Every structure is written in structure tokens, then in C-alpha cells.
N, C-alpha and C positions, 0 to 999 in steps of 0.2 A: 128689396132683397139685396143684401150685401154680397158683393162678389168676393169669392174666396181666391186669394192670390197665393201662389206657391213660389217659393224662392229656392232656386237650385244652387247649392253650395258646391263649388268644384272641390274635388278631393285633392289635398295637398300631398304630393309624393314625399315619402320618407327616404332619407338617405340610406344607401346600401353600400356594403363593402364588397368589391369584386375580388375574386380569388384568381390570380394569374399564375400559371405554372411556369417553371423555368428557374434559372439561377438568379439569385439576387445580385444586383450590381455591386462591384467591389467597393469597399469603403474608400473614402477619399484619403489620400496619403497626406499626412501632416507635414512631411518634408518634401521639398521641391528638388527633383533630380537636376543635377548640374548638366547643362548642355554646353557643348563646345562652341566657341565663338568664331573660330577661323579654321582653316585647313590644317595648320600646324598643330593646333590644340586638339582637333579631332583625331589626327594621326597619332598623337602622343597618347590619347586616351585609349585608342584601339590597341596600340602596342602594349600598353600596360595591362589591359584586359586579357589579351592573348598570352602574355607572359604569366599572368596569374593562373589561367586555365592550364597552361603547360606544366606549371609547378604542381598543380593539383593532380594532373594525370600521372606525372612521374612518381609522385608520392604513393599512388595506388598500385603501381606496377610491381610485379615480382621480378627481382633481378634475373637476368639471363644466366644460363648455365655456362660452364667453361670447361674445356678439355685440359688435360695435363700440359699440352703444348700451347695453351692460351687461346685456342679458337673458341669463339663465343657462339652459342646456338640456343634455339628455343624450340621445343617440341610442340606440335600442333595436334590437338585432339581431332580424331576422325569421327565426325558426327554422322557421316553417311552410312556407316556400317557395311559398306560394299565389300570390304576385305577384312577377314578375321585376322587379328594381330596375334602372331605366334611369339609369345614372349620368351620361349625357350630357344629361339634361334636369333642370335644377336650378331651383328656385323663385327668382324675383327680384321686386323691387318692381315693381308694375304688372301682373304676371301674374294670371290668373284661376285660382284653385286650388279644387279640390273635395276635401273632407276628411271623414273620420269622426273623432269626438273624444269624449273623456271629460274632464269637469272634476272633479278629485279633491280631497278634503280630505286634508291630510297625515296620514300614519299615525305611530304612536309611533316606529317604526324608520326614519323618513325622515331619515337622518343628514345628508344634504346638501340637503334640501328638494326632492329630485327622485326619489330611489330608494325602494324598499320598496313595501309595499302602501298603497293609499289608498282612502278611501270615496267612492263616486261621488255627486256633488252633482247633476249632470245630464249628459246625453250625447246623441249623435246618431249613428245608424248601427249600433248594436250590439244593438238589440232589447231594451234594458233598461228603456225607458220605456213608459208606458201607451198612448201614441199610436203605438207602433211594433209591428207584428205579428211581425216577425222581423228578424234581423240582415242587414246588407248591402243593405237597400232604401233607407233614408234617407241623406242626406248634406247637407253644408253647403257652399255655393258662394259665393265672395266674391273681390273684387279686393284683392290684397295692397297695403297702403298706404292703403286707404280709411279716412277718419277715423271712420267709424261702427264700425270693428272695434277690439276691445281692443288696446291698443298692444303688449302682450307677444306676442300671436299674430302681428301684422303683422311684428314684428321677429324673432321666434323661428323662423318658418317658412322664412325665406330660407335658401337653400342645401340644402333638402331634396330628395331624389330620389323619383320615383314609386315607390310600394310600400314606402317606408320609414316607420318610426314614430319619433316624437321626443317626449320629455317636456319641456315648457317651463314654467319657473317664472313664475307670475303674481303679482307683488306688487300690493297693493291699488291703488296709484297708477297702475299700468299695466294695470288690469283694469276692474272694474265699480264702483269707488268714485269719486265726483266729486272733483275737485281742491279744494284749499283747506285751511287750518289747521282750520277748523270741522269738517271731515269726517275729519280725521286722528286715529284713535284710538290711535296708537302713540306712541313717543318723539318729541318735537319737536312734537307736535300738542296738541290739547286733552284727549286722553284720557290714561290711565295704563297703556297697553299695555306688554307685556314688550319687552325689547331685541330688535331685529331683527338677526340675524346672517346673513351670506350666504356664508360660506366652506364649512363643513360642516354647519351647523345653521341652519335658518330657523325662528325662533320666531314663530308667528302673533301678530298684535296681539291683546291680551286684552280690549280695551274696545269694546263695541258703540257705534257712533255712531248718530245719528238716521237710521233706515232710510228714512223717507219723504222726507228731504231729501238724503241722501248716496248712496243706492242708484241708480246710473245705469242705468235700464232701457232706454235707447236704444242702449247698446253691444251689439254682436253678436260672437259668437253669444249668444243669450239663451234661457232656458227657455221651453218651449211649453205646459206644463201647470201647473196650480195647485200640485201637490205639488212640482214642480221649483222653481218660483218661491219657494215658502215655504222650501225648503232653502237656496236661494241667498241669500235675504234674511238668513239667519243666518250666512252665510259670506263675503259680499262684501268685508268689511273685514279679511279674513285672507289670509295667503299661501296660494295654491292651486297645484295642478299641472294643466296641460292636456296630456293625452296625445293626440297628433295623428297620424293615419295619412293620408298623402297618396295620394289615389285617382287624381287626374289634374291636369294643369296646362296651361293655354293661354297660350302666350307672347304678350307684348304686342308 
């Protein structure tokens, strides 16, 4: 009797295509990005890139508005809706205005001297200072056009509506710096400050003048604490921003 033998043939697995979810890898770039080879070259490339970005930002910006007297300002939209804007009541010279404000040092990205982030030098009504317990309690009340008020605020607040917020450019000669060539630390004065531009870039004057002689501490609004006054003494001869929120106005 012949034995029957069985042969087991192992099954050969067939190739399969797996499906993987996710983003496909980016295609390989045909061009090789240039890399800097030393510190100087890296710095030059970084400066060139920053300059290009600055130019692009400036090109997109809407020019700031300007009063008849030359004070530059920019209105800020109120996105909170906390206060209704009464467009029929606009500030004019002689009115008594009540405001909250921040005096700001220009930030690096303040392309037009008004936009961008700024460092607070002193403020009133926002609860940022040591003598304010919380926001919304303090305010500053003044008669528009009074000679004791900094000129840029007198000029820049006109036309504002109740509940609106405006950024006003305060150049040194329209702020807390006393008039005269001896107190002018910028071009044309006795100092060697940088060139002052007022189109898209405002460069603060770079030379400190005699604080005890040129810092006009009679101009309002003025800091109320020692820390605020000290900060202001270091900035009064530079271009500043005053962010003003109009709380109320009493017509003359």
C-alpha cells in the first residue's frame, strides 16, 4: 500500500498599501536657502529682513489725521461697547472735559508715532498707579484751551465724542518741555538728538536736556507720585503718545 503524502504550501502574503492619515510632507525645495556664515553676516541679514517687514507694515497703514494746528492723532475703535458714543456731542475749545488717559513712551513698532504698543509713563483712571485702588474711579477734568494744559492735548481732543478713545502725538514743544533753544535737545536746538520725522516714523530726540531747567512741572496733567514723576523726568524731552478716553463734556 502506497502512503499518501500531503505537501503543505505556505501562503505567500500579498503586498498591501497602508493608508495613513495626516498631512503630506512638504515637497523638497529645489533651492537651498542661504545661511549666514558669521555674526556680522547674520546681523546684516536680520536687519535687512526687519527693514523689509517695516516697509511692508508702513505701506499698509492709513495715515494719521492732523488738526489745523498740526497735532497728529488717531482714533481708536471702542470694541467693548461699554459706553455708547454720542456723536452729537463733540468737544470744542472752551468746553470742560473729563477724561481718563495714559501717557505712553513709543514702542519699537510705533511706525507712525501713534500705533503699536507703548510703555506707560504715567496715567489716570486705569488703576495702574500706586495711588489708584481700581480702574474707573479717578479721572482728569479740565477746560479745553486753558494755558495750563499741554498744548497737544488742548488741540488734539477737539472733535472727540463721549465714549471714544483717541491717541494724540505729543511732541516735546507741545508737551512738558519748556520753550527755547536751550531746552531743545533735538535737531535745531543745542542738543544732538536724532532727526524728528512726522510722516510714518517719529524718532524721539536722543539728547537729555537740563531737567531742572527744562522740565515744565506746571503743565497739566502731571504725575501725582514720585515714581511717575521720575519716569516722566526721563521722557519729557521725547515724543510721547497720550491715549485719551473722553468720559464726559460740559459745553461752554
